[in-house]
C-alpha positions in Angstrom: -64.1 -41.1 37.2 -67.6 -39.6 35.8 -70.2 -42.3 35.1 -72.9 -40.8 32.7 -76.4 -42.7 32.8 -78.1 -43.8 29.4 -81.0 -42.1 29.7 -79.6 -38.6 31.3 -80.6 -35.5 29.4 -78.0 -33.8 26.9 -77.7 -30.9 28.9 -77.2 -32.4 32.3 -74.8 -35.1 30.4 -72.7 -32.1 29.0 -72.3 -30.2 32.0 -71.1 -33.3 33.9 -68.7 -34.2 31.1 -65.0 -34.0 32.9 -62.6 -31.4 31.3 -60.2 -34.3 29.9 -63.4 -35.6 28.0 -64.1 -32.0 26.7 -60.6 -31.6 25.5 -60.8 -34.9 23.6 -64.1 -34.0 22.1 -62.7 -30.9 20.9 -59.5 -32.5 19.5 -61.5 -35.0 17.8 -63.7 -32.5 16.2 -60.6 -30.6 15.0 -59.5 -33.9 13.8 -62.4 -34.1 11.2 -64.4 -36.5 12.9 -68.2 -35.4 12.0 -70.2 -33.4 14.5 -73.1 -35.8 14.7 -71.0 -38.9 15.3 -69.3 -37.2 18.4 -72.7 -36.0 19.8 -74.5 -39.1 19.4 -71.0 -41.2 21.1 -70.8 -39.0 24.1 -74.8 -38.5 24.5 -74.4 -34.9 24.1 -76.0 -32.1 21.6 -74.4 -30.8 18.5 -74.4 -27.6 19.7 -72.3 -28.6 22.7 -69.9 -30.3 20.3 -69.6 -27.3 18.2 -68.9 -24.9 21.3 -66.1 -27.1 22.1 -64.8 -27.2 18.8 -64.7 -23.3 18.8 -63.1 -23.1 22.1 -60.2 -25.2 20.6 -60.0 -23.4 17.5 -59.7 -19.7 19.6 -57.1 -21.4 21.9 -55.1 -22.4 18.7 -55.5 -18.9 16.9 -54.4 -17.3 20.3 -51.3 -19.8 20.5 -50.2 -18.9 17.2 -51.2 -15.7 16.6 -48.3 -13.1 16.1 -47.6 -11.0 19.2 -49.1 -7.7 19.4 -47.3 -4.6 17.9 -45.6 -2.8 20.7 -45.9 1.0 21.2 -42.6 2.6 20.4 -40.2 3.0 23.1 -40.3 6.5 24.7 -37.0 8.1 24.0 -37.6 10.9 26.2 -40.0 14.0 27.2 -39.5 17.2 25.4 -41.0 20.4 27.1 -42.2 22.6 24.6 -42.0 26.1 25.6 -41.7 29.6 23.9 -38.0 29.7 24.2 -37.5 26.3 22.7 -39.9 27.3 19.8 -37.6 30.2 18.9 -34.6 28.1 18.8 -36.4 25.5 16.8 -37.1 28.5 14.0 -33.7 29.5 14.4 -32.4 25.8 13.7 -35.0 25.2 10.9 -34.1 28.4 9.0 -29.8 28.4 9.6 -29.3 24.8 9.7 -31.9 23.3 7.6 -32.0 26.0 5.3 -35.9 26.0 5.5 -37.6 28.7 4.1 -40.0 30.9 6.5 -43.0 29.5 5.1 -41.9 26.3 5.4 -41.3 26.5 9.1 -44.7 27.9 9.5 -45.8 25.0 7.8 -43.6 22.1 10.2 -45.1 23.9 13.4 -48.5 23.9 12.2 -48.5 20.0 10.8 -46.3 18.9 13.6 -46.8 20.6 16.7 -50.2 22.2 16.0 -49.1 25.4 17.1 -49.5 27.7 14.2 -47.1 30.6 13.4 -47.6 34.0 11.1 -45.0 34.5 8.3 -44.4 38.0 10.3 -44.1 36.2 13.6 -41.0 33.9 12.3 -39.9 36.8 10.3 -39.5 38.8 13.7 -38.0 35.8 15.6 -35.3 35.7 12.8 -34.2 39.3 13.3 -34.4 39.5 17.0 -31.8 37.0 16.8 -29.3 39.1 14.8 -28.4 41.6 17.5 -27.5 38.7 19.9 -25.7 37.0 17.1 -23.7 40.1 16.3 -22.6 40.4 19.9 -21.3 36.7 19.9 -19.6 37.2 16.8 -17.7 40.4 17.7 -16.0 38.5 20.7 -14.9 35.8 18.7 -11.1 36.1 18.3 -9.4 35.6 15.1 -5.9 34.8 16.1 -6.2 31.2 14.9 -7.2 31.9 11.5 -4.1 31.4 8.7 -5.7 31.9 5.6 -8.7 34.0 4.7 -10.7 33.8 1.8 -12.5 37.5 0.5 -15.1 38.3 -1.5 -18.2 40.4 -2.8 -21.7 39.5 -2.9 -24.8 41.3 -3.5 -27.9 41.5 -1.9 -30.8 43.5 -3.3 -28.1 45.3 -5.3 -26.2 46.6 -2.5 -22.4 45.1 -1.9 -21.9 42.3 1.0 -18.2 41.9 2.0 -17.5 38.6 3.2 -14.6 37.0 4.7 -14.0 33.2 5.7 -11.5 30.9 7.2 -10.4 28.6 4.4 -9.5 25.8 7.0 -12.8 25.9 9.1 -15.2 27.8 6.5 -15.8 30.0 9.8 -17.3 33.5 8.2 -15.7 36.1 10.2 -17.0 38.9 8.0 -20.2 39.6 6.5 -21.3 43.5 6.1 -23.7 45.2 4.0 -22.5 48.3 2.6 -23.1 50.8 0.7 -19.8 50.8 -1.5 -17.0 48.2 -2.2 -14.2 50.5 -2.6 -10.7 50.7 -1.3 -11.9 52.8 1.8 -14.6 50.3 2.9 -12.8 47.1 2.5 -9.8 48.9 4.4 -11.8 49.9 7.2 -13.4 46.6 7.7 -9.9 45.0 7.6 -8.6 47.0 10.0 -11.3 46.2 12.2 -10.6 42.4 11.8 -7.0 43.0 12.7 -8.2 44.8 16.3 -9.8 41.2 17.0 -6.8 39.4 16.3 -6.8 38.8 12.7 -3.1 38.1 11.2 -3.7 35.9 8.3 -0.5 34.6 6.8 -2.2 35.3 3.6 -5.7 35.9 1.8 -7.2 34.8 -1.7 -9.5 36.7 -3.5 -10.5 37.7 -6.6 -9.1 40.7 -8.9 -11.8 43.1 -7.7 -9.9 46.5 -7.4 -11.8 47.6 -4.7 -11.0 44.6 -2.6 -7.0 44.6 -3.5 -6.7 48.3 -3.2 -8.3 47.9 0.4 -6.0 45.0 1.4 -3.0 46.7 0.1 -3.8 49.9 2.2 -4.7 48.0 5.4 -2.3 45.0 5.3 0.3 45.9 3.2 2.4 43.1 4.9 0.1 40.3 4.0 -0.1 38.7 0.1 -3.2 38.3 -1.4 -3.2 35.2 -3.5 -5.6 35.1 -6.6 -8.1 32.7 -6.8 -8.9 29.3 -9.1 -12.4 29.8 -9.7 -12.3 32.4 -12.2 -9.4 30.6 -14.2 -11.7 27.6 -13.9 -14.7 29.4 -14.8 -13.1 30.3 -18.4 -10.8 27.6 -18.9 -13.5 24.7 -18.3 -15.6 25.8 -21.2 -12.6 26.1 -23.5 -11.4 22.7 -22.8 -14.8 21.2 -23.3 -15.4 23.1 -26.9 -11.6 21.8 -27.8 -12.8 18.1 -26.8 -15.8 18.1 -28.5 -14.0 19.4 -31.8 -11.4 16.5 -31.2 -14.2 13.8 -31.2 -15.9 15.5 -34.1 -13.0 15.5 -35.8 -12.4 11.7 -35.0 -15.8 11.1 -36.4 -15.6 12.5 -39.5 -12.3 10.8 -40.0 -14.0 7.3 -39.4 -16.8 8.1 -41.8 -14.6 9.2 -44.7 -12.1 6.2 -44.3 -15.8 4.2 -44.4 -16.5 5.8 -47.7 -12.9 5.4 -49.0 -13.0 1.5 -48.4 -16.4 1.3 -50.1 -15.3 3.3 -53.2 -11.9 1.4 -53.1 -14.0 -2.0 -53.0 -16.5 -0.8 -55.6 -13.9 0.6 -58.1 -10.9 -1.0 -57.5 -9.5 2.1 -56.4 -9.6 5.2 -54.2 -11.2 8.5 -54.6 -9.0 11.5 -54.8 -11.1 13.8 -53.3 -11.9 11.8 -50.5 -8.0 11.2 -50.1 -7.7 14.8 -50.0 -10.0 15.2 -47.3 -8.5 12.8 -45.2 -5.1 14.6 -45.5 
């Protein structure tokens, strides 16, 4: 136990104050006991009491402070190489359906590796030859139903064929014509790859159907329902709107007839004729 002399200076008295006494001094200051009274009772300076108070406040703040934000967990390291960037360009374009300029912007903003529009264009066109080789080796024996159609690129026809079950595109050829001869040649090429469908689905384009009839006379070509729905849906909507309009008109006429009968005690002959 430390015994303090009454005539001992404040500095030396504070230096010799034991740790439990310092803690109690800080607790009393936190409890709101006046600083001047604590300094007088312990025979220390008020500056010393304030120092103990600040230490206690800092300890309390550290004890109850929320845990620091931990850095996000690292999932894996990704070595970014030129072949990987080419794969990313193809994935963004073919999977995410990004535009060429969108690919350039993403690489510049997220990877700090800007590529020009021409470079992205060249990467896409360089992949065409490799993709064509892979597609030509794909067997088509498992395709049971094929859907055929014609789309257009810059005014030129593109012959399209896709498996109904998987949506795999087995035919996508830019051609000069879409006549029966062109369709027949492309369909015969598909048969060389093992394509033996149970049936096909197509619209009633003359070249498409004539080409299949010549190349695959034993394969039925069923009509699609898209064009039927395309013509029937507006007609159904028109008739439905006319029906609602007729119901609304009848309701208005019935209301007018009811008001006329209430005022005159009889029905209006012209309104009755319209209602009939």
